[in-house]
Structure formats: structure tokens, C-alpha cells
C-alpha positions in Angstrom: 105.1 108.6 125.8 103.5 105.2 125.5 105.5 102.1 125.1 104.1 101.6 121.6 105.0 105.1 120.5 108.5 104.7 122.0 108.9 101.5 120.0 107.8 103.3 116.8 110.4 106.0 117.3 113.0 103.3 117.7 111.9 101.7 114.4 112.0 105.2 112.8 115.6 105.6 114.0 116.6 102.2 112.6 115.0 103.0 109.3 116.8 106.3 109.0 120.1 104.8 110.2 119.9 102.2 107.4 119.8 105.1 104.9 116.2 104.9 104.0 114.3 108.2 103.8 111.3 107.8 106.2 109.5 110.7 104.7 110.4 110.9 100.9 108.9 113.6 98.9 107.0 111.7 96.2 105.7 108.4 94.8 104.0 108.2 91.4 100.8 106.1 91.3 99.0 105.1 88.2 95.5 104.2 89.6 93.6 103.8 92.8 92.5 100.5 94.4 89.0 100.5 92.9 90.3 101.2 89.4 92.9 98.5 89.8 90.3 95.9 90.7 88.0 97.0 87.8 90.9 96.6 85.3 91.4 93.0 86.4 87.9 91.9 87.4 86.8 90.2 84.3 90.2 89.3 83.1 91.6 85.7 83.2 95.3 86.1 82.4 97.0 83.3 80.5 100.7 83.0 80.6 101.1 84.5 77.2 99.3 87.8 78.2 101.1 90.8 79.6 100.4 91.4 83.3 98.7 94.6 84.4 101.4 96.7 86.0 100.3 98.8 89.0 101.9 101.6 91.0 99.8 102.0 94.2 100.2 103.8 97.6 98.2 103.6 100.8 98.1 103.2 104.5 98.8 99.7 106.0 95.6 98.4 107.7 96.5 94.7 108.0 99.7 92.7 107.9 99.9 88.8 107.7 103.4 87.4 107.8 103.8 83.8 106.6 107.5 82.9 106.6 109.0 83.9 103.2 105.8 85.7 102.1 103.5 88.3 103.6 100.1 89.8 102.7 99.6 93.5 103.5 96.3 95.2 103.0 96.6 99.0 102.2 93.9 101.6 102.1 93.9 104.5 99.7 91.4 107.4 99.4 88.7 105.1 97.8 89.2 101.6 99.1 91.5 98.7 100.0 93.6 96.3 98.1 95.8 93.4 99.1 99.6 93.3 98.5 101.5 90.1 98.2 105.2 90.4 99.2 107.6 87.5 98.5 111.1 87.5 100.0 112.7 86.1 96.8 111.2 88.9 94.8 112.2 91.9 97.0 115.6 93.2 98.0 114.2 95.0 101.0 111.8 92.3 102.2 113.4 92.4 105.7 112.3 96.0 106.1 108.8 94.7 106.5 109.6 93.8 110.1 109.9 97.6 110.8 106.5 98.5 109.4 103.4 99.0 111.5 99.7 99.5 111.0 99.2 103.1 109.9 102.5 103.4 108.0 102.0 104.5 104.4 103.8 102.5 101.7 104.2 102.7 97.9 104.1 99.5 95.9 104.9 98.6 92.3 104.0 95.2 90.9 101.3 93.5 88.8 97.8 92.3 89.4 96.9 88.7 90.0 94.2 86.6 91.6 95.0 84.6 94.8 93.9 81.0 95.3 91.0 82.4 97.3 90.0 84.6 94.3 91.0 88.0 95.8 92.5 90.5 93.3 95.9 91.5 94.7 99.1 93.2 93.7 102.2 90.9 93.5 104.8 93.4 94.6 108.1 93.7 92.7 109.2 96.7 94.8 107.9 98.6 97.7 109.0 101.6 99.8 108.1 103.4 102.9 106.5 106.7 102.2 105.5 107.8 105.8 106.2 106.2 109.2 103.2 106.5 111.5 104.5 107.4 114.9 101.1 107.6 116.7 99.0 104.4 116.8 95.8 104.5 114.9 92.6 104.8 117.0 90.6 101.6 117.4 87.0 101.8 116.3 
């Protein structure tokens, strides 16, 4: 077993020891990444408008940690979307350190546009759906 695979098994053990189901049976999504972006594309939300709530799931393809906030990009069956995770908004933010590329997560939150103009999901909750124990192949 490679060192990376061994490390992932250790992370899986820590996740399960903390009482989190590493392989839960379901997560309800309400749209895919392309539909989410289309819903928000031409919309400029004012503070008085209701946010567009999203429930999305996908495989982690990128993680950027920046102190008390992180950006995770997930890929579903049709495309990719960025997730914004803020420590102050999430009870389980510290679990992010146990996630790797290839893991599948479910995210609930609302759509917003970042300072760079990218349509993203501001996560209000997230959960691990599947732990990837074998590293993804590099293209």
C-alpha cells in the first residue's frame, strides 16, 4: 500500500471514530452545476432579494485553504462549481482538513458572485458522502 493510500485509511478511521458516516446512503440535490450557474448568471442580487438556495454534490477536484475560509471546487456529472466555506458559518469546518482530492461531498448553501466574478456556492452546511481511498490518476 502506498504512503498516500495509508494516510487516507488513517483519515477514514478518524472520520468514522468521530461518529461521521463516511459512506452515508443519500443526499438530496436540487440542481447540477450548470443549472446553478444559469440560474444566477444574469442575476444581480440586491440585499433585499432572496438568495438562490442550492443543494449540490460532487467530487472534490481542487482545495484552496486560506486561514478561516477555503475554496473547494467540485465536479458533478456535467461540470464544475466553486464552493466557499467559511469557518464562522460551519460547525464542522475543521473536518475539511480530513478531506482529499477525489472525496465526494454534499453542500447546501446559496449562490453568490466572488470578487473575481465567479459564480460560487456559499456553504451553510456540508457533509462527506464518500471518502476516496485510492488517489485519482493524474492526466
